[in-house]
C-alpha positions as CSV (number, residue, x, y, z in Angstrom):
1,M,23.2,-26.3,32.2
2,I,25.3,-27.7,30.0
3,T,28.4,-28.7,31.8
4,G,30.7,-30.6,29.5
5,H,32.2,-30.1,25.9
6,A,30.3,-31.5,23.1
7,S,31.7,-31.9,19.4
8,Y,29.8,-30.7,16.7
9,L,29.7,-30.9,12.9
10,R,28.3,-28.4,10.5
11,G,25.5,-29.4,8.1
12,G,25.2,-28.6,4.5
13,G,27.2,-31.1,2.6
14,G,29.3,-32.7,5.3
15,T,31.1,-29.5,5.9
16,M,33.1,-29.5,9.3
17,M,32.5,-26.4,11.5
18,K,35.6,-24.8,11.8
19,I,36.1,-25.0,15.9
20,F,39.5,-23.8,17.2
21,L,40.4,-24.8,20.4
22,T,42.5,-22.4,22.7
23,L,44.9,-23.4,25.8
24,F,44.9,-21.0,29.1
25,A,47.4,-18.3,29.1
26,A,49.0,-18.8,32.2
27,L,50.5,-21.7,30.8
28,L,52.6,-20.0,28.4
29,A,54.9,-17.9,30.7
30,A,57.6,-20.8,29.8
31,A,57.3,-19.8,26.1
32,T,59.0,-16.3,26.5
33,L,56.1,-14.3,25.3
34,A,56.8,-10.8,25.4
35,P,54.1,-8.8,27.9
36,Q,50.8,-8.1,25.9
37,V,49.6,-4.5,25.6
38,R,46.5,-4.3,28.1
39,A,46.9,-7.9,29.1
40,Q,45.3,-8.9,32.9
41,T,47.0,-11.1,35.4
42,A,45.2,-14.6,35.3
43,P,42.8,-14.4,38.7
44,E,41.9,-17.9,40.6
45,V,39.0,-19.8,39.1
46,S,36.5,-18.2,42.2
47,G,33.9,-15.7,42.8
48,E,30.4,-15.7,42.9
49,P,28.5,-16.5,39.3
50,L,26.1,-13.5,38.5
51,P,22.5,-14.4,36.9
52,L,22.2,-15.7,33.5
53,D,19.3,-13.5,32.5
54,K,21.2,-10.5,31.7
55,N,22.3,-9.2,28.8
56,I,25.5,-11.3,28.1
57,T,26.5,-11.6,24.6
58,I,29.1,-14.3,22.8
59,F,30.9,-13.8,19.6
60,P,32.6,-17.0,19.3
61,K,34.0,-16.0,15.3
62,R,35.6,-12.9,16.9
63,D,36.3,-14.6,20.3
64,M,34.5,-11.7,22.0
65,V,32.6,-11.5,24.9
66,T,30.2,-8.6,25.8
67,V,28.7,-8.1,29.4
68,D,25.8,-5.3,29.5
69,E,23.7,-5.0,32.1
70,A,24.0,-1.6,34.6
71,A,21.8,-3.4,37.4
72,F,24.1,-6.4,38.0
73,F,27.8,-5.6,36.7
74,A,27.7,-1.5,37.0
75,N,31.3,-0.8,38.3
76,K,32.1,-4.1,39.4
77,D,35.2,-6.2,39.3
78,L,34.7,-8.8,36.8
79,T,36.4,-12.5,36.1
80,V,35.5,-14.1,32.8
81,N,36.4,-17.7,31.8
82,V,36.2,-19.6,28.7
83,I,35.9,-23.2,29.8
84,R,36.2,-26.8,28.1
85,D,35.8,-29.9,29.3
86,G,35.9,-28.9,32.7
87,V,39.2,-26.6,32.0
88,V,39.7,-22.9,31.7
89,I,41.6,-22.4,28.7
90,G,41.2,-18.4,28.8
91,T,40.8,-15.7,31.0
92,T,40.9,-11.5,32.0
93,S,39.4,-9.7,34.1
94,G,38.6,-5.9,34.4
95,T,35.9,-3.4,36.1
96,A,32.7,-3.3,34.0
97,D,31.8,0.7,33.4
98,A,29.2,2.8,35.2
99,T,26.5,1.2,32.6
100,G,27.6,-2.0,33.2
101,F,29.3,-2.2,30.1
102,F,32.2,-4.8,29.6
103,E,33.7,-5.7,26.5
104,I,36.5,-8.6,25.5
105,N,38.8,-8.9,22.3
106,H,37.1,-5.8,20.8
107,P,38.8,-2.1,20.6
108,G,38.0,-0.3,23.8
109,G,37.6,-3.6,26.1
110,V,40.1,-5.6,27.6
111,C,42.1,-8.2,25.9
112,W,42.5,-12.0,26.9
113,T,45.5,-12.9,29.4
114,G,48.1,-14.6,27.9
115,T,46.4,-16.0,24.8
116,T,43.4,-15.9,22.8
117,P,41.0,-18.2,23.4
118,N,38.8,-19.8,20.2
119,I,35.8,-19.9,21.7
120,I,33.7,-22.9,19.8
121,A,30.3,-24.2,20.3
122,G,30.4,-26.4,23.2
123,D,32.5,-24.1,25.3
124,E,31.3,-22.1,28.4
125,I,31.6,-18.5,29.5
126,E,31.3,-17.9,33.0
127,V,31.2,-14.2,34.6
128,L,32.1,-13.8,38.2
129,D,32.4,-11.1,40.8
130,A,36.1,-11.2,41.1
131,N,35.9,-9.8,44.5
132,S,33.6,-12.7,45.8
133,E,34.7,-15.6,47.8
134,E,31.8,-17.7,46.6
135,P,32.5,-21.0,44.6
136,D,32.4,-21.4,40.5
137,G,28.5,-21.5,39.7
138,A,26.5,-21.5,36.5
139,R,27.9,-20.7,32.6
140,I,26.5,-19.8,30.0
141,P,27.2,-22.1,26.9
142,V,27.9,-21.0,23.5
143,R,25.2,-22.3,20.8
144,N,25.9,-24.0,17.9
145,V,24.5,-22.2,15.3
146,E,26.3,-21.6,12.1
147,V,25.5,-19.9,8.5
148,T,26.3,-22.1,5.8
149,Q,25.6,-20.0,3.0
150,P,25.4,-16.4,3.1
151,A,22.1,-14.7,2.1
152,T,22.0,-15.3,-1.8
153,E,19.5,-13.5,-4.2
154,N,16.9,-16.3,-5.4
155,P,17.4,-16.5,-9.3
156,D,13.6,-17.0,-10.0
157,N,12.6,-14.1,-8.2
158,P,14.8,-10.5,-8.0
159,R,13.0,-9.8,-5.1
160,Q,14.2,-12.7,-2.7
161,L,17.1,-13.9,-0.9
162,T,17.7,-17.0,1.1
163,M,20.3,-17.9,4.1
164,K,21.2,-21.5,5.1
165,G,22.4,-22.4,8.1
166,K,22.5,-25.1,11.1
167,A,21.5,-24.9,14.4
168,Q,22.0,-27.9,16.5
169,E,21.8,-28.6,20.7
170,A,23.6,-30.6,22.4
171,D,21.8,-33.5,22.3
172,G,21.5,-33.4,17.9
173,S,18.0,-31.8,18.1
174,A,17.2,-28.5,16.1
175,V,17.3,-25.0,18.1
176,P,14.1,-24.1,19.0
177,V,12.7,-21.6,16.5
178,D,11.5,-19.4,19.1
179,E,15.3,-19.3,19.9
180,I,17.0,-18.6,17.3
181,E,16.6,-15.8,14.4
182,A,18.4,-15.1,10.8
183,R,19.8,-11.7,10.4
184,I,21.4,-9.7,7.4
185,I,23.4,-6.8,8.6
186,Q,23.9,-3.6,6.1
187,P,23.7,-0.3,7.5
188,D,22.5,0.9,4.1
189,L,19.1,-0.5,4.0
190,V,18.3,2.7,6.1
191,E,17.4,4.5,3.1
192,L,16.0,1.6,1.9
193,I,13.5,0.0,4.1
194,G,14.3,2.4,7.6
195,K,16.3,-0.5,9.5
196,R,20.0,-1.4,8.8
197,D,19.0,-5.4,9.4
198,V,16.4,-7.6,8.5
199,R,15.6,-10.3,10.3
200,A,13.6,-14.0,10.0
201,P,11.5,-14.3,11.1
202,G,10.4,-10.6,11.2
203,T,8.8,-8.3,8.8
204,N,9.2,-4.7,8.7
205,G,9.8,-1.8,7.0
206,E,9.0,1.5,5.6
207,G,7.8,2.5,2.2
208,T,9.5,-1.0,1.0
209,T,8.8,-3.8,3.9
210,Y,10.0,-7.3,4.0
211,N,8.8,-10.6,4.9
212,G,11.3,-13.2,7.0
213,T,10.6,-16.5,7.2
214,F,12.3,-19.5,9.2
215,T,12.0,-23.0,8.1
216,Y,13.8,-26.4,9.3
217,A,14.4,-29.0,6.9
218,D,12.4,-32.0,6.5
219,G,11.9,-35.4,5.3
220,D,15.0,-37.3,5.1
221,D,17.3,-34.3,5.0
222,D,19.1,-33.2,8.4
223,P,16.6,-31.7,10.5
224,T,19.3,-29.5,12.0
225,T,19.4,-27.2,9.0
226,F,17.8,-24.4,8.2
227,T,16.6,-21.9,5.2
228,A,15.6,-18.2,6.2
229,T,13.7,-16.4,3.4
230,Y,13.3,-12.5,3.0
231,T,10.9,-11.6,0.5
232,F,10.5,-7.6,0.0
233,T,8.3,-5.8,-1.5
234,G,7.4,-2.0,-2.6
235,P,9.3,0.6,-5.1
236,N,12.8,0.0,-3.6
237,D,12.3,-3.8,-3.4
238,V,14.6,-5.1,-5.9
239,A,17.4,-2.4,-4.5
240,A,17.2,-3.4,-1.3
241,V,18.0,-7.1,-2.3
242,D,21.1,-6.0,-3.7
243,S,22.0,-3.6,-1.1
244,A,21.1,-6.8,1.6
245,V,23.2,-9.6,-0.3
246,A,26.1,-7.5,0.2
247,G,25.4,-7.2,3.9
248,Q,26.7,-9.8,6.9
249,S,24.7,-12.9,7.4
250,R,24.3,-13.5,10.8
251,V,22.6,-16.4,13.2
252,L,21.8,-15.8,16.6
253,G,20.5,-18.4,19.4
254,W,19.8,-17.9,22.8
255,K,18.0,-19.6,25.8
256,T,14.5,-17.9,26.9
257,D,14.5,-17.2,30.8
258,P,11.2,-19.1,31.8
259,V,10.1,-16.7,33.9
260,T,11.2,-13.4,32.6
261,T,10.7,-14.5,28.6
262,E,14.0,-12.6,28.0
263,R,16.8,-13.8,25.9
264,T,19.7,-15.3,28.0
265,G,23.2,-15.8,27.0
266,I,23.1,-14.9,23.3
267,T,25.6,-16.3,20.8
268,I,26.2,-14.5,17.6
269,Y,27.7,-16.3,14.7
270,E,29.1,-13.9,11.8
271,H,29.6,-15.3,8.5
272,G,32.7,-14.1,6.8
273,E,34.4,-13.3,10.1
274,I,38.2,-14.9,10.3
275,D,38.2,-17.0,13.4
276,G,40.8,-15.8,15.9
277,P,43.2,-14.5,16.4
278,G,42.9,-11.4,19.2
279,F,42.3,-8.1,17.6
280,S,45.3,-6.2,17.3
281,G,47.8,-5.4,20.6
282,C,45.8,-8.8,21.7
283,P,47.9,-12.1,22.2
284,Q,47.5,-14.4,19.5
285,S,45.3,-17.6,20.1
286,A,46.4,-21.2,20.5
287,N,44.7,-23.8,18.6
288,Y,43.8,-28.1,18.9
289,A,42.6,-29.1,16.0
290,V,42.3,-32.4,13.3
291,T,43.1,-30.3,10.2
292,D,43.8,-32.6,7.2
293,A,42.8,-36.2,6.3
294,G,44.9,-35.7,3.1
295,R,41.9,-36.1,0.7
296,K,38.5,-33.9,0.9
297,A,36.4,-36.8,1.0
298,V,36.6,-40.9,0.8
299,N,35.2,-41.7,-2.6
300,T,35.4,-44.2,-5.5
301,L,38.9,-42.8,-6.8
302,N,40.7,-43.2,-3.3
303,I,38.9,-46.1,-1.4
304,N,41.8,-48.4,-1.8
305,Q,44.6,-45.6,-0.2
306,D,45.7,-45.5,3.1
307,L,44.1,-42.5,5.2
308,V,46.7,-40.2,6.9
309,L,45.3,-37.9,9.9
310,G,46.7,-34.5,10.9
311,G,46.6,-31.5,12.9
312,V,47.4,-28.7,15.3
313,S,48.2,-28.1,18.8
314,H,49.7,-26.1,21.1
315,N,52.2,-27.1,24.2
316,A,50.9,-30.8,23.6
317,S,53.4,-33.6,24.7
318,A,51.0,-36.2,23.0
319,V,47.8,-36.2,20.6
320,S,45.3,-39.3,20.4
321,V,43.3,-39.4,17.4
322,S,40.2,-41.7,16.4
323,L,38.2,-42.3,13.1
324,D,34.7,-43.5,13.5
325,D,31.2,-43.3,11.7
326,Q,29.1,-43.4,14.7
327,D,27.6,-47.1,13.4
328,P,27.3,-49.4,16.4
329,A,28.3,-52.3,13.7
330,T,31.8,-50.6,13.1
331,S,34.3,-49.9,15.9
332,P,36.4,-46.4,16.0
333,V,40.1,-46.7,14.7
334,V,42.2,-45.3,17.3
335,V,45.6,-44.0,16.7
336,N,47.7,-43.3,20.2
337,N,50.8,-41.6,21.4
338,I,51.3,-39.1,18.5
339,V,54.3,-36.7,19.4
340,P,53.6,-33.2,18.2
341,S,56.2,-30.9,17.0
342,P,58.0,-28.8,18.3
343,A,58.0,-30.0,21.9
344,S,56.1,-26.2,22.8
345,G,54.7,-23.7,21.2
346,A,52.6,-23.7,18.3
347,Q,52.9,-27.1,16.4
348,T,51.8,-29.7,14.0
349,W,51.2,-33.3,14.1
350,K,50.4,-36.2,11.9
351,A,48.9,-39.6,12.7
352,A,50.1,-43.3,11.3
353,P,48.3,-44.0,8.6
354,I,44.9,-45.9,8.9
355,P,44.9,-48.6,6.6
356,A,42.7,-48.7,3.5
357,A,40.8,-51.6,4.3
358,Q,39.8,-50.1,8.1
359,V,38.4,-46.9,6.0
360,Q,36.4,-49.5,3.4
361,A,34.9,-51.1,6.6
362,F,33.3,-47.9,7.3
363,S,29.7,-47.1,6.7
364,D,29.0,-44.4,4.1
365,G,28.2,-40.9,5.4
366,T,30.1,-38.7,7.6
367,L,33.4,-39.9,9.1
368,T,34.3,-38.3,12.2
369,A,38.2,-37.5,13.1
370,E,38.5,-36.3,16.4
371,A,41.7,-35.8,18.6
372,T,42.4,-35.6,22.6
373,F,45.1,-33.4,23.5
374,T,47.7,-34.0,26.3
375,I,48.7,-30.3,27.8
376,P,49.8,-29.1,31.0
377,N,47.5,-28.3,33.6
378,P,46.8,-24.5,33.6
379,N,44.6,-24.9,36.8
380,R,47.2,-27.0,38.6
381,G,48.3,-25.6,41.9
382,P,51.9,-24.6,43.6
383,E,54.0,-27.1,44.5
384,T,54.2,-26.3,48.4
385,I,51.6,-24.0,50.5
386,P,52.1,-23.0,53.9
387,D,52.0,-25.3,56.5
388,P,48.5,-24.7,58.3
389,N,50.0,-25.9,62.0
390,D,53.0,-23.7,61.2
391,P,52.1,-21.2,59.1
392,T,55.8,-19.1,59.8
393,G,57.4,-22.6,59.2
394,P,58.6,-24.4,56.0
395,Q,56.1,-24.6,53.4
396,I,55.0,-28.5,52.9
397,P,54.0,-30.2,49.8
398,N,50.8,-29.1,48.7
399,P,48.3,-32.4,48.7
400,D,45.5,-30.9,46.1
401,R,48.1,-29.7,43.3
402,G,46.4,-31.8,40.9
403,P,47.7,-33.6,37.7
404,E,50.7,-32.5,35.7
405,T,48.5,-32.7,32.8
406,V,45.4,-32.5,31.4
407,Q,43.2,-33.6,28.6
408,I,40.8,-31.5,26.4
409,G,39.2,-32.1,23.1
410,G,39.7,-30.0,19.9
411,Q,38.4,-29.1,16.4
412,V,36.8,-32.5,15.0
413,L,37.2,-32.8,11.0
414,G,34.2,-34.7,9.0
415,I,35.4,-36.3,6.1
416,Q,32.5,-37.5,3.6
417,K,32.6,-40.9,2.9
418,D,30.4,-41.7,-0.7
419,L,31.0,-44.7,-2.9
420,T,27.9,-44.2,-4.7
421,I,28.3,-43.4,-8.6
422,P,26.3,-40.4,-9.7
423,D,24.1,-40.8,-12.7
424,A,25.9,-39.7,-15.9
425,P,25.0,-36.2,-17.0
426,T,22.2,-35.4,-19.8
427,A,22.3,-32.8,-22.4
428,T,19.8,-30.4,-24.0
429,P,19.5,-30.8,-26.9
430,G,20.5,-34.4,-27.2
431,A,23.3,-35.3,-29.6
432,G,22.5,-35.5,-33.0
433,R,23.1,-33.5,-36.3
434,Y,21.5,-30.0,-36.7
435,L,21.6,-27.1,-39.6
436,T,22.5,-24.8,-37.5
437,A,24.6,-23.9,-33.9
438,Q,23.4,-25.1,-30.9
439,A,23.6,-23.6,-27.1
440,V,23.7,-27.1,-25.2
441,T,22.7,-27.3,-21.5
442,L,24.4,-30.2,-19.6
443,E,22.5,-31.2,-16.3
444,A,23.1,-33.6,-13.5
445,A,20.2,-35.3,-11.3
446,E,21.7,-34.2,-8.5
447,D,21.5,-30.4,-7.5
448,D,25.4,-30.0,-5.7
449,A,27.0,-32.4,-8.0
450,T,29.3,-30.4,-10.8
451,I,29.8,-31.0,-14.2
452,R,33.5,-31.0,-16.0
453,Y,33.6,-31.6,-19.5
454,T,36.0,-31.6,-22.7
455,V,35.5,-30.8,-26.0
456,G,38.7,-32.2,-27.7
457,G,38.7,-35.9,-26.9
458,A,40.4,-36.4,-24.0
459,E,38.4,-37.6,-21.1
460,P,37.1,-35.1,-18.2
461,T,38.8,-35.2,-14.9
462,G,38.1,-33.1,-11.3
463,T,40.1,-30.4,-12.8
464,S,38.7,-29.9,-16.3
465,R,36.3,-27.2,-17.4
466,E,33.0,-26.8,-14.8
467,F,30.0,-26.5,-16.8
468,T,28.3,-23.2,-15.7
469,T,26.8,-21.4,-19.0
470,Q,25.6,-23.1,-22.0
471,I,27.8,-24.3,-24.6
472,N,27.8,-22.9,-27.8
473,V,28.4,-25.7,-30.7
474,T,28.9,-24.1,-33.8
475,A,30.9,-26.6,-35.5
476,S,30.9,-30.2,-35.5
477,Q,32.3,-31.5,-32.5
478,T,32.0,-34.4,-29.6
479,I,31.4,-33.2,-26.1
480,K,32.2,-35.5,-23.3
481,A,31.0,-34.8,-19.7
482,K,31.2,-36.4,-16.3
483,V,29.4,-35.9,-12.8
484,F,31.1,-35.0,-10.0
485,D,29.3,-35.5,-6.9
486,T,30.3,-33.6,-3.4
487,A,32.4,-36.9,-2.2
488,G,34.6,-36.2,-5.9
489,N,32.7,-39.5,-7.3
490,P,32.6,-39.3,-11.0
491,S,29.7,-40.7,-13.2
492,D,30.6,-43.8,-15.3
493,S,28.8,-44.9,-18.6
494,N,29.4,-48.6,-17.4
495,R,28.0,-47.7,-13.9
496,T,30.9,-49.8,-11.8
497,N,33.6,-48.5,-9.6
498,T,36.1,-51.5,-10.2
499,T,37.1,-49.8,-13.7
500,P,38.1,-46.2,-14.7
501,A,34.9,-44.0,-15.1
502,E,34.0,-43.5,-18.5
503,S,32.6,-40.0,-19.6
504,T,29.3,-40.0,-21.6
505,S,29.7,-38.5,-24.7
506,F,27.5,-36.3,-27.0
507,A,28.4,-35.8,-30.2
508,Y,26.7,-32.5,-32.6
509,T,26.7,-32.5,-36.3
510,I,26.4,-28.7,-37.1
511,G,24.9,-28.3,-41.1
512,A,24.5,-30.9,-43.7
513,V,27.1,-33.9,-44.3
514,A,26.9,-36.5,-46.7
515,P,23.9,-38.6,-47.0
516,G,23.7,-42.3,-46.1
517,T,24.4,-45.1,-48.4
518,P,21.6,-46.0,-50.8
519,T,20.6,-49.4,-51.3
520,I,21.2,-51.3,-55.0
521,G,18.3,-52.8,-56.6
522,S,18.1,-55.0,-59.7
523,A,19.7,-54.5,-63.1
524,T,18.5,-55.5,-66.3
525,A,20.5,-55.6,-69.8
526,G,18.8,-54.0,-72.5
527,A,20.8,-53.7,-76.3
528,S,24.1,-51.8,-75.8
529,N,22.3,-50.5,-72.2
530,A,21.3,-51.5,-68.9
531,T,18.4,-50.4,-66.8
532,V,19.4,-50.3,-62.9
533,R,17.6,-49.5,-59.8
534,W,18.3,-48.1,-56.4
535,N,16.4,-47.0,-53.2
536,P,17.0,-44.0,-51.1
537,P,19.2,-44.0,-48.1
538,A,17.4,-44.0,-45.0
539,D,19.6,-41.0,-43.7
540,N,19.7,-37.5,-45.9
541,G,22.4,-36.2,-44.3
542,G,20.1,-33.3,-42.8
543,A,19.6,-31.9,-46.4
544,A,17.8,-33.0,-49.6
545,I,19.1,-35.9,-52.0
546,T,19.9,-33.8,-54.9
547,G,20.6,-36.9,-57.4
548,Y,22.4,-40.2,-57.8
549,Q,25.8,-41.5,-59.7
550,V,26.3,-45.1,-60.6
551,N,29.4,-46.2,-61.1
552,V,29.5,-49.1,-64.0
553,V,32.4,-51.7,-63.7
554,N,33.2,-54.2,-66.2
555,A,32.2,-58.0,-64.0
556,T,35.2,-59.7,-65.4
557,T,38.0,-57.0,-65.5
558,N,37.0,-55.1,-62.4
559,A,38.0,-52.1,-64.5
560,P,35.8,-48.9,-64.0
561,V,33.9,-48.4,-67.4
562,Q,31.8,-45.0,-66.5
563,V,30.2,-43.0,-64.0
564,R,26.4,-41.8,-65.0
565,S,24.6,-38.6,-63.2
566,F,20.9,-38.6,-62.5
567,G,18.8,-36.3,-60.8
568,N,16.6,-37.6,-57.7
569,V,15.4,-40.3,-59.2
570,T,15.3,-44.5,-58.1
571,S,16.1,-45.8,-61.4
572,G,18.4,-45.0,-64.6
573,V,19.4,-46.3,-68.3
574,I,23.3,-47.1,-69.0
575,T,23.7,-46.4,-72.8
576,G,27.3,-47.0,-74.3
577,L,27.3,-50.2,-73.1
578,T,29.0,-53.8,-75.6
579,N,26.9,-56.4,-75.9
580,G,28.4,-59.5,-75.1
581,T,30.2,-57.6,-72.3
582,P,29.1,-58.4,-68.9
583,Y,28.7,-55.4,-66.4
584,K,28.0,-54.5,-62.7
585,F,26.5,-51.1,-61.0
586,Q,27.0,-49.5,-57.8
587,V,25.0,-46.2,-56.7
588,R,25.9,-43.2,-54.2
589,A,23.7,-40.5,-52.9
590,I,24.2,-36.6,-53.4
591,N,23.3,-34.0,-51.4
592,A,24.6,-30.3,-50.5
593,G,27.0,-31.9,-47.8
594,G,28.6,-34.4,-50.2
595,S,28.6,-37.8,-51.7
596,S,27.7,-41.1,-49.9
597,A,29.7,-44.1,-50.2
598,Y,28.9,-46.2,-53.0
599,S,26.7,-49.2,-52.1
600,A,27.2,-52.6,-52.8
601,F,27.4,-54.0,-56.7
602,S,24.3,-55.3,-58.6
603,N,23.6,-58.3,-60.3
604,V,25.9,-59.0,-63.4
605,V,23.9,-58.4,-66.7
606,T,25.4,-59.1,-70.4
607,P,23.8,-56.3,-73.0
608,V,22.9,-58.1,-76.5
609,T,21.8,-57.3,-80.0
610,I,18.0,-57.6,-79.7
611,P,16.0,-59.7,-82.4
612,G,13.5,-57.5,-84.9
613,A,9.9,-57.9,-84.4
614,P,8.3,-61.8,-85.6
615,T,5.5,-61.3,-88.2
616,I,2.2,-61.2,-86.6
617,G,-0.5,-63.9,-88.1
618,T,-4.4,-63.9,-88.4
619,A,-5.7,-64.7,-85.0
620,A,-8.8,-67.2,-84.7
621,S,-11.3,-67.7,-82.1
622,G,-13.6,-71.0,-81.4
623,L,-14.1,-74.3,-80.1
624,T,-10.9,-76.9,-80.0
625,T,-10.8,-79.5,-82.3
626,D,-12.9,-81.9,-79.6
627,G,-15.5,-78.9,-79.0
628,T,-15.3,-78.7,-75.2
629,V,-13.0,-75.9,-74.3
630,R,-13.1,-72.1,-75.5
631,S,-9.9,-70.7,-77.2
632,A,-8.4,-68.0,-79.2
633,L,-5.2,-68.3,-81.2
634,A,-2.8,-66.4,-81.3
635,R,-0.2,-67.2,-85.0
636,W,3.2,-65.6,-86.0
637,T,6.6,-65.8,-88.1
638,A,9.8,-65.7,-86.6
639,P,12.0,-62.5,-87.2
640,T,14.2,-62.1,-90.0
641,N,16.7,-60.4,-87.7
642,T,17.8,-62.5,-84.8
643,G,19.9,-59.8,-83.4
644,G,23.3,-62.2,-84.3
645,R,21.9,-65.0,-82.2
646,A,19.2,-67.8,-82.0
647,I,15.7,-67.0,-81.0
648,T,15.3,-68.9,-77.3
649,G,11.7,-68.2,-77.2
650,Y,8.8,-65.8,-77.5
651,R,6.6,-63.6,-75.3
652,V,3.0,-63.1,-76.5
653,E,1.1,-60.1,-75.2
654,I,-2.8,-60.8,-74.5
655,I,-5.0,-57.4,-75.0
656,R,-8.2,-57.0,-74.3
657,V,-10.4,-54.4,-76.5
658,V,-13.3,-53.0,-76.3
659,S,-15.3,-54.6,-78.8
660,A,-14.9,-55.6,-82.5
661,T,-15.0,-52.0,-84.1
662,N,-13.4,-50.5,-81.4
663,P,-9.7,-51.2,-80.8
664,A,-9.2,-49.0,-77.5
665,R,-7.7,-51.1,-74.7
666,H,-10.4,-52.4,-72.4
667,A,-10.8,-50.9,-68.8
668,T,-10.0,-54.7,-67.6
669,Q,-7.2,-56.6,-68.8
670,P,-6.2,-60.0,-68.5
671,A,-4.7,-61.2,-65.0
672,V,-1.8,-63.1,-67.0
673,P,-1.2,-60.7,-69.9
674,F,2.0,-62.3,-70.9
675,R,2.4,-66.1,-72.0
676,T,5.8,-67.3,-73.3
677,V,6.3,-70.4,-75.5
678,P,9.5,-71.8,-76.5
679,A,11.8,-70.7,-79.8
680,T,10.0,-73.6,-82.1
681,A,6.5,-72.7,-81.5
682,R,4.9,-70.0,-83.8
683,Q,1.4,-70.2,-82.3
684,L,-0.5,-69.6,-78.9
685,N,-3.9,-71.3,-78.2
686,V,-5.0,-69.4,-75.3
687,T,-8.0,-71.9,-73.1
688,S,-7.9,-70.0,-70.0
689,G,-7.8,-66.8,-68.4
690,L,-9.8,-64.9,-70.7
691,V,-13.2,-63.6,-70.4
692,N,-16.0,-65.6,-72.7
693,G,-17.5,-63.3,-75.3
694,A,-14.8,-60.6,-74.9
695,F,-12.5,-59.3,-77.8
696,Y,-8.7,-60.0,-78.1
697,K,-6.0,-58.9,-79.7
698,F,-2.4,-60.2,-79.9
699,R,1.1,-59.1,-79.9
700,V,4.3,-61.3,-80.0
701,Q,8.1,-60.5,-79.2
702,A,11.2,-62.9,-79.6
703,T,14.5,-63.3,-77.2
704,N,18.0,-64.4,-78.3
705,T,18.8,-64.1,-74.2
706,P,20.1,-67.7,-73.2
707,A,17.8,-69.8,-72.0
708,T,19.9,-69.9,-68.5
709,T,19.9,-66.5,-68.2
710,A,16.8,-65.9,-65.6
711,T,16.1,-62.1,-66.6
712,K,15.8,-61.8,-70.6
713,V,15.7,-59.3,-73.0
714,W,12.6,-59.1,-75.6
715,G,13.0,-57.5,-78.8
716,A,11.1,-55.1,-80.8
717,A,7.0,-56.2,-80.5
718,S,4.9,-57.1,-83.9
719,A,2.1,-55.6,-85.0
720,Q,-1.5,-56.4,-83.2
721,S,-3.5,-59.3,-84.8
722,N,-6.7,-58.8,-85.7
723,T,-9.5,-58.7,-83.3
724,V,-11.1,-62.1,-82.1
725,V,-13.7,-63.7,-79.7
726,Y,-12.6,-65.7,-77.2
727,R,-15.4,-68.5,-77.3
C-alpha cells in the first residue's frame, strides 16, 4: 500500500494541480474557533482497519468521503482519518446507518472535526472501527487523477466530444487503463440516450447510442495524459452532444481487488468543483501551499529578473521552500527560515528572492517549487500521565509524548521555464496588393500558442488583441503580429532573445494604386520636334496602364516647357519645340489608382530645321575602271535648302527592286540598306553587299546635324534614281 505523501504535477501545458493541504483541527482549539455544527470530538488514532475491498469513495475536490457497505459498516461506530506524511491532518467519527452508509462533508452527513482537511492526491484515507483496540493498519490512497480539459465539442465533428486529463501513479507511471474511467454526468441525457452519463471507455444508449474511447498520449508527449472521446450516433446525436457538453466532466481512479476484481478505494475528480472549505455549517479549511512565483513562467522576457516564491500556511512556525528542475546536473535552490505572518491562524509567507543567475542555471522544463511547513504536532500526547506504579499518586512526565512540532509537505507549484523563441506567425492570404477586401487568417506553428496583433502600427504586446477570427481588411493597412507561446515568449523576426522582439508585419494594399515608374528610353531630335521612347513599369499598380505623360524640360535652364499626354504606347513625338534649343524628357505612367513618379531624364537633344531633299542624279552600273570589281553608282547634287546650317553629310538608301520594268521592292533587301558619306561627296560607288545581276535604285538624304552629334537628323529624301544592275 502507499503509505507516504507524494507531490504530483498536473499535465497539459505544465499547469500545477491545485493541491490544498489541511491540518488536523484539534490544534486549532487555541485559535478560539467557535463550536461548529455537527462537529465531532477528535478520537485517538487507533482502531481496527476495515477491509479495503469495500465501497469507500473519495471526492478530493469537495473534501468528501463516503462509506457504503452494509456487510461491514452497518450500524458501526466509525473513525475516518486523513493522513499526510504520517500525520493525521483531518478526522471525524460517527455511526453508519443500517445500510452501512456513512458520509462526511456532505448534506446529511457529518463534518470533519475542527477544520476541513483539503484532501489531495497522495493523502491516505483510514477507516477504523472506533470501538476496536487494534492498532492502525491499512489505508486507502487518494489517486492522482484529474480533468485538465472538460468535455469539448470537436469542431470537425458535431457528433463528437473530447475530454483531456491526467492519471499518474506515485512512481510517475500512468494509471492502468482498467483502473480508470472518464465520465460526463448530465441528467438531461436520460431523455436522449436513456442514461444520465456517458463513459470512456464505454458504449451504451437507447435509440441514440455513443461509443467512448480512452487513450494515453504516446511519443514525446507526457504518457500520463489521456484523451477520452465520445462519439454519438442516432436521431438525437447532435442534441446529445449539446446536452453532454453542458454536463460535469469527471475522472475516476481505483484499485482492483486481485481476488474479487471489485473496485476498491475509488477517487472521483469533479471538474469545476471548488476546492474546500467544508459545506455550509462545517469548519473552514486550513491550507499549506506554494501559490505564487510573481510570474506565470520563466521566459525570455523575465529571465534576468530574480524569482520570489510565496504561499499560504496555517499555524506554521517556519517554512522552507525549494526550487528544482529534477535535472541531476543542477542542484535545488533552498530558502530556509521563512517566518509566516501572522503567528497563528491563516497565514501568508514570502521567501527571499532567488537570484536570476540561479534561475538561469536550471534546465528548461517545469521547475518545481515545494515547501515544508513546521506545525504544532497534532498527535502529541499529554504532558503528564498517571504513574503506572502509583495510579492514585501524582502524575509523571509522559516519555512518549512526541515532538512539539512536525513537518508536513504542501501544495507544490509548477513553474514553466522556456527560453525557446516560437516561430513567427504566417498570414493567409499573404501580404500584398488586392483589388478587393481580404479576410486574413493568422497562424502559429505551435497549436497551444496565442497570436496577438495590432493594425495601427504599434508593436503588439502580451495584452494586445488576440487573434481568434479572421481579420477583415477592407482598406490598405499593415497588420503587425507576434506569437506568444504558453510560457509567454514572443516570436521575433530577428530570431534573437538579446534584443526586444520584433513583430512580423503583413502589409495589405486594397484597390488599385499608382503604378511603378516607367523606364526612359532614347530621345531623337527632329525639326521643331523630338521623338521620345520609354518602357512600361514592372508594376502596373493592380490596374491596367491607361496612358503616359512626358515632361519636357529646357536642358539649359531646367525650366519646365510642357507636359504631353499619350495613350498606352511606348513612344511619342513632342512637337512645338524651338530649333536650336536643347531639351530633355521624363515620363510617368497613369492607371485608375493615380500617376507614378517621373522617370529619370532622357538624353539631351536639340531640334533643328532639316535640309531639303538633294536632287538625284543618273545611276550607273558596270565594272570599275580596273575591270575587276562589280559596282553600282549613285549620283546627286546638294539641296538648295540647307535648313540654315551647313550640310554635314549624306545618307544613301539602296533599294532592291523586282526588275528593270517592275519598280516594286524586292522581298530581299540589302543587309546594309543605308551608306553614309561626307558632306563633300556627290556620288557613292557601291562595290559590295549587293547581289550580282540584281536590280537597284537609290535615294539620298542630307543632314545638317553637327558632326560631333552622335544622333543625326536626316532631311527630306530625294526621289528614287533610275534602275541599275549590279554587275
